N, C-alpha and C positions, 0 to 999 in steps of 0.2 A: 504496499501498499503508500509505505513510503517513496518508496523507490518510482511509481505516477504520479505521487503528489510534485517533488523532484520537477518530473519528465514534464508536467503539467507548468508548474510554476517558471519554468524555464522560457518554454515554450508560450507563456503570457509577455515575461519581459520582454521577450525576445521582440515586442512590439514598441518598447518604449526605443530599444539601444535603436532598432531601426530608424524609428522616427526622428532621435534626439543625434546620428549617424546622418543621415540623409541631407536633417537645414542643416546640419553644422560642419561636416565634414565633403556629402557629394556638393552641401552647394555653399563650399568656402574653399576648407583650406585646397581639398583636393577636384576642385571644381572640372580644372583640367578633363579629368576621367569620366565626369558625368556629362560634361555639356553635352558630349554627340546626343549623347540620349535628348538632349533636348530641343534639337532641330529635326530640319525633315529628314525622311529615310534613302541612306544611300541603297544602293547593292552590296553589302560587305555584307555577312552575315556576321561578323560579331562588333560589339563600338566598342571600344575603351573603359567604355561603364562594363562590361565584361568583370571587371578585374576587380569590383567588388563581391563574385559568388566567390573568387578562391582568398580574397582575404577573411570571408566569413567560414570556408573552409576550414583553413587550417586549424584554429579555436573545437572547431566538432574532432574532427583528424586527431589530434594532441589529445583531448580529453578521452577519443576511443580507446586509444593508445593507452595514457594511463588507467585508464578505468575498467580495464582486463586485464592489467599484474595482476597477480594472486588471487582469481576470484573479480565478474560484475562490483563495480562497490558504485559509489553512488557516482563521479567525474564521468562514469562510461552513461547513468540519465542525463545531464545534464548538456552531454555534448548531441544526445538523443535528442533531448529537449528541443536545440539547437539547429540541428540537423531537421529535425522534422518543423519548424519554420522554416529554411530555408527553399523546403519541398515545396510548402505553400506558399512560400512569395512566388518559386519561378514560373508557380501554376497560375499564379491569381497575375503577374506581372506581366508578365512572360505569355501565356497560353494565353490567358483569356482578356486583358485590359490589350498587350500589344498583339497581340495576334503572330509573334516570334513559329508559330507551329501552329498551322491550322486544326487543329483540337476539337476549339469548343469556339463554332462562330456565332452560335446564336442562344441567348439566352430569357425566359421572365421572369430567372429569377431577382425578387426586388434584393437581396442584401447585392449579387451579386451585379444589377447595374448601381445602386448604389457607390459601390468600388469603382465601374468603371466611368462614373460621373462624376466623385471627387478625384479622377487620376488625369482625368478631361481637362477641370481646372488645373491641377498643378501644372500640368504638359501648354497652358495656353502664357504662360509666364516663358520665352527662353533664354533668359535671364538666369542668372542665378539668384537677380534680387528679388523682389515678389512675391516670391514661394508663399505657396497655402497646401495641406493638405499633404503631411510627408509621411503619417504611416502608411501601413498598407492591407491591414488584413481589419482593423478598427476606422472607421469613418466617424467624422461628425453627421448624427441622424438628417442633417438637413437635403441631405443629396438621396436621398431615399423616399422622401418626402416631391422632391425636385419629380 
């Protein structure tokens, strides 16, 4: 039970980490890597922005490694929470919203439509200033009502 609570807590906490990283790192110090994500699309399959998948994967890999040393410990479940959040982020952001993979083109789900609307508002700003809606899985309720 404690393992599941650690996993769930880390998964939920990752939304806070994502929001802060997106607002203060991606739209700040590391804008160079994130900028192409806010520009009209070009023919490349990858963006510089994809480096953030690697950045977030490294702690998970390290936690998995140390989390299985001598039997599974809490570090494994922290890594699992980060990894599952990353998977959900990928499915929502890259598959559903940006359609980098044409798996789910249409949805009538109010939650998913709200996520799309909030992200569209985020992308109306092509520069790093004046951004809004930095979260991914939890967005303000007003986007579900629009």
